[in-house]
Structures are given as C-alpha cells and as structure tokens.
N, C-alpha and C positions, 0 to 999 in steps of 0.2 A: 217723620211726622215731627213735625215743630210743638213744642214742651221746654216750656219755661215757669224755674219756678213753682209747680207741680200744675200748671197750669195748660193744660191742650186748646192748641191754638189750631197745628190741622191736623189732621189723621187720614194716611192711605193705609184702607187693610189689603195687606202685602194675598194677591189670587183671587179679591174676588170683586176688583176692577170699581170699588167704592173710594169714597175721599170726604171729611167731615172737613169743615173748615170754618175759622170763630167769626164768620160773615152774614151782614143781617141780610143780603142777598144778595146773585150774580148776574156777574153781567156786568153792563156798562156803568152804573150803578152801584160799585164796587168802591172802596176808597182805597190808594195804594197802599194803606197795608193791606187791606181786605184783596186786593189784587196778586197783595209779596206772600200773604199766605197759601193761595192759590196754586202758582206757580212751581212750590218746593213741593207739593204738592201733588200739584201735572208733571213736575220730572221722574216723581215715584211713579206712577201711572206707566208710561214711558218703558221707563229699566223693566217694568213690573210682564215684559211686552217681549222689546227689543234688545235684553239681553239671555246670554243661557242663563245664568241662575236663574233670572227672573222666572224663567217658563221651566225650572225645575223645581222651582218651590210652586206653579201653578197645580206641576205637574205629583205632587206629596202632597198637597193638601187634596188636590178631589181626587187621588184616587185611594183616601184615608175613605175623606164621605164613601167611595161606590162602592169598597167592602163593607163597610161598616151596611149600607144599605142592605146591600148584599150578603152578607152575615145577618141579620131579621128577618131580612124576609125564608129566610131555613128557620125561622124559632117564630112558626108563627104561633105556635096551641103555646107561648111561654113567655113567662112576664120579666118585662127589660127593664133594670134598671141603668141608668142617667144619670151622670158622663157611662156610656162606654167603656170597659177598658179595653185599651193598644192591646189587652192577646189577643181581641178576638181576631185581630190583623192578621195575614199572611205573614211569610220571613220575609216577604221581600218590604213589602210596606210597610211593616215594619222600620227594618232595618233603615230604610229612603228617606221616610220623617225622621229616625232618628240622631242619620247624617245631620237632613236638613237643618235641626236645630242645633249641631254643632259646629255648623262654620256659620251659623248667621249674627253670632257675636255676642255684646254683650247689654243687656236690659237698662241699665243706672246712666244715667248722666251724670256729669262730670263737670265742677263749673271750670276747675282749674288742674289741667293737663303739662305735669314737664317728664318727658318718656325717658327713663333711661335704659333699658334693655328691649327687645322682641326676641322669647325664645318659641321655638315651634315641638311642638306634644304630640305624637300621634296614640288615636286611639285603634280599636282595634274594634269596627262596623261588624263583621262577620270574616266568615270563612280565609275568602279572596277580597274583600275590603281595608286597608288601614288610612287611616283620615289624618288630615294637620290639621293640629285646633293652634293659633297663634294667641299669646299670651305676652299681656304688654309690663314692661318695670314702671311704674313711675313716683313721683312725689306730687301731693298733694298739697293741695292751698296750707296742708296745717306744718307739713313738710316734714312730712311718712311719706314712709314705704308701703308702696298698697300697689293692685295688681288689675286691670279686664282682662279682656278678651278683646281681638280685634278678629273683625270678619265682612261678614252681607254688610250688616245695617249700619256702620260704621264707614265701606265705603258708598251703601247709597245717599247715606243723610251729607258725605264733603262733597259731591257732587249735586246737590237739591240747593244745599248752602251757596255755593259757592259761584253756579248759575241762579241763582235766586240774587245775591248781591252785581250783577256784573244788569244784571236785565231789570230789574225793579227798585224801585224810590225809597219804600218805606219798609225797610226787614228788622228782623229780630234781632237783634244782638241772639246768643246762642251758648248753651255752655262749651267750653273746648269740646267734651264728648257727651258723646257721637260726634257734632257737627263737623270740628274744626281736624279730628284723631285723626286723618290718611290722611295726610296736608304735614301734618305733627311727624308724623312712623316716616315718613317722607323725610322732609329733613333729618331726623335723627340718622337715617341709615346715608343718607347723599347731600350734600349740605350743596345749596347750588342748585340743583333739578330742580324746587320748582323757583325758580328768580324768574321764570313764566308760569305766575300764579295755571294759565289755562294748560300747562303740564300735564296736572293733577287729572283734569278731564280725560283726557288722554289714558294717561296707570290707570285710572277707574277704572274708564268702558272698558281699556283692554281684563283689566283683573275679574269686570260684572261676565267677561266671554266665556269663562269657568266655572266647574262644579264646586270649586275651592275658593273662593273670592280674595279673603284676606290672606294665605298665605300666596295665593297668586301673587299678589298685593308684593309682600315681603320680599318671595323671592327674585322678581321679578325689574325691583329697585337694588336689592344689592349685586344681582346681577349687571346691571346698569354701572352699578360702583363697582363692581370688579376688573369688565371692562375701560372703566374710566371710561364714560361718553355723558356727556352734557350735550343736551339737542341745543340747537342757531334755533328754530322750529318746533313749537306744536305740532305740525304735517312732519316736520323733518322728523318729529318723537314715535308720531305715533308710525309712519311705512318703513322706521329704521325696526321698530318691535313685530310688524308685520314677516317683514323680511328676516329677522333672523334670530324673534325672541317663538322656543316652541314650546309648544301647551302639551297637559298628557293629560289621557281621561281613562285610568282605570291602567297606568305604567304603561297608556297607549299613545304615541305620538299623532294628536287630531290636526284636520286642518280648522279651524275657528271658525269662516262661513258657511264648510261642508255641515260641521256638525252643529252650527245654526240654525239649519235650515231645517233639517232631521230634525231637530227638539219640535222646532216648530207642526212640521208634520206630526210627531205623534202627540207631539198635545192637544193641538187641534181638532187630535181622529177620538182621543181621551173627551173632551170636550162639546165633541158633534156625543156622540156614545148617551148625554147624561137624558137628554130627549129625543125621542127618539117620532112624536107623531108628527103628522104632516099639520098638524095645529102651530108648530113653531119653526116656521119655515125663514123668519124672520131672524128669529133667534142665528137660524142656522147659516146665515146671509151674514146676519153682524159680524159672525165671528172669519165666516171665509177672506171680510173684506180686510179689519183689523191684523189678524196674520198674515196676508199676503200684503200686506202695506209694509209692514216690519221685515221681513223678504225683504222686498225691494228697494228698503230703504235702508237696509245693510249692503244688497247689491250697486248697487249706487251711488250709494249717499252715506255713506262708512264714517266719515266725518260730521255726524251732523251735531253733536252738542258740539263741540267747537261754531260750530256757523250760528249754532244756538246762540252764541254769547256775540257771537264778529256784527255780529248782527247789533248788538245796542235794546234799548229802552225796551220792554215787549211792544206795548200801544204802535211804535214805531217797526216794528220787528218782521216786513214779510215775509221771512224766514223761515221764522217760530210760529205763526201766522197761518201758511204755507199747514205747517208741518198737522197742526190744531184742527186744517180745513181734511184733510188725509185721514189726521188718527180717532177728531174726536174725542171726546174729552169721553170720563167715568163716569156715576152717577153722584151728583154733587148735593151735599145737602149741608144745609146752612145753620146758625143758632131756633134758628126758627122753626124751625123740621120740612122746610120747603125745598122741594127735588128740583134736581136743573141736570137736563142733558147733552149731549149737541154729539149727532147721530155723525158718523163720519163718511166722506165721501164714498158714496154707490150705495151707504142701509138705511131705513128711516121707518124707523119702529121703537121702540121699547122696553128690547128689549134685552140692553144691558141691566135692569130690573131683575132676571133672575138668579139676578149674579147676586143680588141682595138677600132673596128665598135661600139659594145656595152656601151664605155665611151661616144664617138662623140657624139652617137645619147645622150648619159643624157646630157651629157652638155649643145645641141643644146634646149633637151626641157626646163631643169629644171633651166639651166643658159644661156641660149640664144646664147649660139658659135653660130655663125654663121658658120665662117671663117675652114673648116677643117684642122686639125691637120691630117692628115692620109697621105697628100698631103708626107711627106718624105716617107712613107712605100709604097706607088704606085711607088713613085721612084727607090724604094729601092728589091720592094719583084718582089719573080721568075717572076711571070708574072708581066710586068711592065703596070701602067694602064696610062693613057694620061691625061694629068693637062692643066685643062680651067679652064674658068674666072667662071665657077655654082662651083668650091672647093674654093673658095674665098668665094659666100656670100649664095651662096647655091646649097646644095653636093649632098641634092634630086634630084636637075632636071638632072644631072649630066648621058649624053646619052654613049650607048655602045660603044664601042672602041672596032673596026674586034670580035665583036664579046661576046666582054667580060663586065664585068660590073666593074663598082670601088665596089670595097669592101663595101664602105659604102651603093649605091645602092643598094647594091644584100639582103644587108639587110633594106632594108628598103620599097623594094619590096615584099620576102618574108614576110614580116607583113603586106605587103597586104595597105599600103600608098603612093601610086603613084597616086593615083585621090583626095588626102587630099591637100588642099592651103593653105599655111602656108606667111605668110605676113609677111615681114620684118620691 
C-alpha cells in the first residue's frame, strides 16, 4: 500500500488479488505517477503468490472464510449476528489466523525512523508452536524513544518501494516506516551489507520464503554479520544464502523450494474447493495457470526480482513485460471505479473477479461490513446488475435481475447460504 499523510495512493488487498490505485485510468494513458503507483501494487500482487509467506496468508484468510461458511451452514435455524466471533473457528484455523496477524508487522506509518535496537520476543500460539516477533526500538522525529513491530508488511513494502524507485520515473517519497524499515534494519545490524542496494531484494525475498519473514530477516542478517560476509554482487549473495542459510519450519529444517511447491499445491487445492460447479471452469483454469507459473518462475528464474530491477525503466523492461504476460494482473480499480484486468497467458476469462466477491464476504463475516462494495463493479461489469436497497445493507437478500444474480448472491447461493438468517 502507498499511503502518505493519510492519503491512500494505492492499495493491494492481500490474498484477494485486487488493487486500487489513485489513477484516472489504466493502460497506455497512465501518467508516470500513476504508472509508479501501479508498479508498486503490482509487486505486492507478485509477492502474494510467489512467496511462502504470501501463500500462507492466502491460506489463512481463506481457511477463515471456509470455516465460517461451514459453521453457518450448521446454524440454518438460528439467527446469526455479524461480524462472527472468531470463536466459531476450529482451533487450528484460529491459531493460524492469530499467527498470520502476529508476524504481519506494524500498521502505523512513521515519517522518521532511527533504529537503536531490535529485540525478538516469543509468543505461544498453541501447545506445539511458539512464534518469534520482532520489536524495533527507535528514535522518532521528536527525539523520543519509541517502539514498533517489524514483520512481513515492512519487508513487502521495502521490496516494492525499491523496485518502484529503480524502474519508474515519478514515484512518491514515502515515510521511513514501513517503506525503508527493512533497509534501516539491515544497515543497523550489518553496515555496508547494502552498499549495493539490490542486496535488499535478495534478503527480503529470502525472508518471505518463510512463514515468519521479520524474524527470518533479522536472524539471517545477524548470521551474515557473525560470519563476516559481505557479498561482491547480489547474485553471489543469493547463492551464498541458498547454499548456507538454513530455514526451519516447526523447528524442522526444510528445503525452501520443496516447501514452496508444497504450499502452492495446498493453497491451490483449497481455492479450487471454493467453487465446485463446472460453471466455474474458467476460475479453475486461472488458478492452475497462475500457480503453475509461480512454481515455474521459482524453479527456472529464482533471481527474477533482480532481473526486474536490472532491466531498467518499466516501459522498456522486456523482462518485466514477460512476467506481466505470463502472470497477468490482479483486478485493478481506478478512482473512477472503473475496472481492468489482464489475463495470464493460457487463461481467458473474468474469473479473477470472484476474488473481489470472496473479499466482500470475508469483510461481512469477519468485520461486519454489510454495505456491499461491489456496486461499482456491478455498474461497470459487462453484465450490469441492478443496484437496489439490499446492496446497501443486506446483499445476501439481493434478488435476480432478468435471470441474473449479482456476484455476491451468486457465490452466497453457491455456498448454500440462502436460508441463513443474518441479523444486523
């Protein structure tokens, strides 16, 4: 997300393949500033399905949806109040959701960040799992001692901001936290490690290939300092870490690529299970294409982040354009509530729009958001759907319009929730 002085310029919605950008349009007519905002959020799109953390975030969020929908289907004769308590979740899903939020990082933006220390604390998730959480001590712009968390958010944003600076021309100057925090942590622990700033991409990507990126990032850089290692090139750093740094999951040493492939297949299977009817075949095709490409990218071009930067300005960057061709885009919403998307090579459908519906249902069940945010989509989609009063307070009650169900009601009905009584 690009946010400055409380004005949101861009937003990528983790797990749900949707972005919003402060742009009047999308495509060749974007200004350089709008293009920069798009690139920043597009990097988050890539991070979401090409990293272990991104996949685990998807799995956590959708496991919550599936668990809550299954619970509601067992409460047909009961009145249900939203948001649902997370106590309805089974213990594994509940604890995974708690872990995902704990390792996410801080939610605040901080203009000036001078780090003085980094501490790793331990939190018990369940009987089997203890998770590490990183807290930064820093001096704020008023000269006062303050504290913030460091996790996946700061690593996501550090990567996106660095790439944005290298391949676009009119990028926003952003607050130190979260956009420069990863670089500041690295420089505080191991000075000169980022004499070549591209090394940050290697470090961040490696950290995101774990379930706890903040802790992984800090421990990895402390280890590099301990062994007194300064890489001559980013490529050398990549291979040095690949051959020497050990990654653990549940206290077990794991192979990063093998773990990634297993996570991809697990997440893909869960997302396939959401829509079972043959009517949704295009949705299943899109899932196969996008996740199979992620595996191929990791196997054949593991330093793709470096290749994106090294090929320069985005409009002349054939490497980025090749990734865009094979990965496609998330659903893109402009300030005029117009929607755009680009299918990945091998897929030809609007099935990515289902993720916007999934996000709306998630917000209803988890946050209690009853006004449907899909109305601009319904007004601008190829099959325009009537907007009525139910869209503003109870979209699950929306009725057919000339034989067409609205996107929300289509999924709601497919999940067998028509007879669930929700109390506002």
